[in-house]
C-alpha positions as CSV (number, residue, x, y, z in Angstrom):
1,M,0.0,0.0,0.0
2,I,1.4,3.4,-1.0
3,N,2.0,5.8,1.9
4,F,0.6,9.0,0.3
5,K,0.8,11.0,3.5
6,E,4.6,10.5,3.8
7,M,5.1,11.1,0.1
8,I,3.3,14.4,0.1
9,E,5.0,15.6,3.3
10,R,8.5,14.8,2.0
11,E,8.6,15.2,-1.8
12,S,8.3,18.4,-4.0
13,V,4.9,19.3,-5.4
14,E,6.3,18.9,-9.0
15,N,7.6,15.4,-8.3
16,I,4.3,14.4,-6.7
17,L,2.5,15.7,-9.7
18,L,4.8,13.9,-12.1
19,Y,3.9,10.7,-10.4
20,L,0.2,11.2,-9.7
21,A,-1.2,13.3,-12.4
22,P,-1.2,10.6,-15.1
23,L,-2.8,8.2,-12.6
24,R,-5.4,10.3,-10.7
25,S,-7.7,13.2,-11.3
26,F,-6.7,16.7,-10.3
27,P,-9.5,16.9,-7.6
28,D,-8.1,13.7,-6.0
29,I,-4.6,15.1,-5.9
30,D,-6.0,18.4,-4.5
31,N,-7.7,16.5,-1.8
32,M,-4.5,14.7,-0.8
33,F,-2.8,18.0,-0.4
34,V,-5.7,19.4,1.6
35,R,-5.4,16.4,3.9
36,Y,-1.6,16.1,4.2
37,K,0.0,19.4,3.3
38,F,-2.6,22.2,3.3
39,E,-0.1,25.0,3.1
40,I,0.4,24.2,-0.6
41,I,-3.4,24.7,-1.2
42,E,-3.5,27.7,1.1
43,K,-0.7,29.5,-0.8
44,G,-2.2,28.5,-4.2
45,L,0.9,26.6,-5.4
46,L,-0.7,23.4,-6.7
47,Y,-2.3,24.5,-10.0
48,P,0.6,26.8,-11.0
49,A,3.0,23.8,-10.5
50,Y,0.8,21.7,-12.7
51,A,0.5,24.4,-15.4
52,N,4.3,24.8,-15.5
53,L,4.7,21.0,-16.0
54,L,2.1,21.1,-18.7
55,K,3.8,24.1,-20.4
56,G,7.2,22.3,-20.1
57,G,5.9,19.2,-22.0
58,M,6.0,17.0,-18.9
59,F,2.2,16.4,-19.4
60,I,-0.2,16.6,-22.2
61,E,-4.0,16.7,-22.0
62,D,-6.0,14.3,-24.2
63,E,-9.2,15.2,-26.0
64,K,-11.2,14.4,-22.8
65,G,-9.0,16.6,-20.6
66,H,-7.2,13.7,-19.0
67,T,-3.5,14.2,-18.1
68,R,-1.1,12.0,-19.9
69,K,2.7,11.7,-19.9
70,G,4.2,14.3,-22.2
71,P,7.3,14.0,-24.4
72,N,9.5,15.5,-21.6
73,W,8.1,13.4,-18.8
74,K,10.6,11.8,-16.5
75,E,9.9,9.4,-13.6
76,P,10.7,11.1,-10.3
77,E,13.6,9.5,-8.3
78,F,11.4,8.4,-5.5
79,V,9.4,6.2,-8.0
80,T,12.6,4.6,-9.4
81,K,13.8,3.9,-5.8
82,K,10.3,2.4,-5.0
83,K,9.9,4.6,-1.9
84,Y,6.6,4.8,0.0
85,G,5.4,1.4,-1.0
86,I,5.4,2.0,-4.8
87,E,5.8,-1.2,-6.7
C-alpha cells in the first residue's frame, strides 16, 4: 500500500504531480494536499506547478482533458527507488 501521507509531506509538489497526475484526477490530488500538506493549497501553489509542468511538456491533456505523460516526462527519483510502497 502506498503511503501518500509520507510522500506528500517529503517530496516536492512537482515530483508528486509527475507521479500522480497521469494516474489520478486533479481533484483527487488536490484532496490529498488538503489532507496532508494544506499550506500548498492555502498558498495557491498546486495548480501553477501543474500548469508549469504542462507548459514544459511533462504532461499533455488528451481530448477528454485527462492528463497523460508528455514528451519531456521523466519518472521522479522516489518512484525509481520504489519509496513509499510504490511497486
